[in-house]
N, C-alpha and C positions, 0 to 999 in steps of 0.2 A: 389412730398411728396408720392406718392403712390408707385413709385419704391423703393424709400429709405426704406419704411415701408417693402415692400417685400423682400429686401435685408438683412434687420435686422432679420426678421422672419425666413428666410432661414439660416442665420449663427446660431441662436439660436437653430433651429431644428438640425442642423448638430453638434453643440456642445453637445446637449443632446443625440443624436444618437451615438456619438463616445465615449461617457463616458460609460466605463463598470464596472459593479460591481463584476464580476466574475474573479476568479483567473485564471492565465495562467498555461500552463503545467509546466512551469518553476519555477513559483512561489508556486505551489502545490508540486513539486518534493523537493524544497528547505525546504518547511515547513515540509514534511514527513521526511526528513533526520535529521531535527533539532529536531524532536519530537520522533520519533519511536525508534532509537537505544538505547537512555538512558533509555526509559520506559520499554525496554525489558531485561535489564541488571538484573540479579539476580544471587545470588550464585548457585541457581539450574540450570540455564540455561546458557550455554556458546554460545550465539548467535551473529551473526553479520547480520545486516541487511542495505543494501544500495540500494538506488533509484537512477536511472539515466534516461536519455531522453526515452529510449525505452523500458528497463525492470527494474526488480526488481530482486536482488539475496539475498537469506537468507542462512546463513551456520551455521551448528551446529557442535561442535567438539565432538567427542566421543573418549574415551580411552578404546580399547580392548586389554588387556594384557599389552604388553610392545609398542603397536602400537597406533598411533594417526590416526584416520579416520576422515575426513570432510565430512559431508553429506550437499550437496549444493542443494538448489531448486531455479530455475530461472523461471521467466516467463515475456512474454511481456503483456503490460496492455490490449491489444486488446483481448488476450485470456481469460481473466477474465469473468465469467458467472454471478458470485453472491459474494456479501461481506456482512457477518453477523458477530454477536459476540455472545458469550455465556459465562457464568460464571461456572468455574470449581473448585472444590477442588483439590489442589496439595498439598502433605504432610501437609494436615490439615489446609491449607490457601487458601481462596477465591482468584482466579486470573481470569482476563478477558483474552478470548482468541478470536482473530479475525480470523474468517475462510474464506479462498478465494477458491471458486471452479472455475474450468476451465480447461484448457489443459496446464499442466505444466511439467517440466524436473526435474527429481531428479538426481543427479550424486553423487557417492561416490569417494572420492580423497583420495589417500593414502598418506602415509608419505612422500614420494617424490614428490607429486604433480600429480602423474599419475591417470588417470580416472580407478578406479578398475569397477564400475558398473554404468549403465546408464539405466534409465527407465522412461516412461511417468507416471504421476500421475494426479490425479482429484482434490485433495484437498491439500492445504498448509495453514499453520496457523501462527499467531504471538501470542506468549505467553507473556503476561505483568507481571510485578512484583506486589506483592500485594497491594502496596500503590496506584496504578492508579485508579482513580475514574470512574465511569460509563460515566460521562459528557465528559471525555476526550476521551474515547473509541468511543463515538457517533461522535464526531468530526473527528477521524481518519478514521472511516468508511466512513464518508461523503467525506473526501478527497480522499479516495481510489476510491469510486464510480465516484467521479468527473474526476479524472485523467484518469480512465478507459474509461468513456464517451468521454472525449476530444480526447482520442487515437482511438475511433472507436469500443469500446467493444459493444457487444449487451447484456446488463445485463438483468437478469431475473426481471420482473416487480413484486415486492413485494405487490403492491397494487391491485392485481387482486381479491383478496378474502377477 
């Protein structure tokens, strides 16, 4: 009887130990891809944001004279140092902006797809349309921090002070 009880306890412990409440990298990426692109669409911003397993790419389209230039920011999650948000007024309306700091790349891509200019940048951001509420922004910040941590990023600890 004692052995049977030990086996039952062991099975119960294994069952509780293997049950995880945290999202995987794949689940977090899927959630971010389902949320962020539609929330960033605005008549003021022509942006495309796409998350995949290793990195995120954000592109903005600019029209200069008769030429179209795409400004692309890309970053590996491990290179993120901090994720925060602010509220800014853009064209007389309050918008939330998520700011990411770290080691990122910025490329300017010309009309024919060629890279015109490439440089390292320390900050990139996601600007959201005015209808996005603070609660939604907080969830997105949490998801970005979660995936960065899962990918090995050394995030700045905001709880120090």
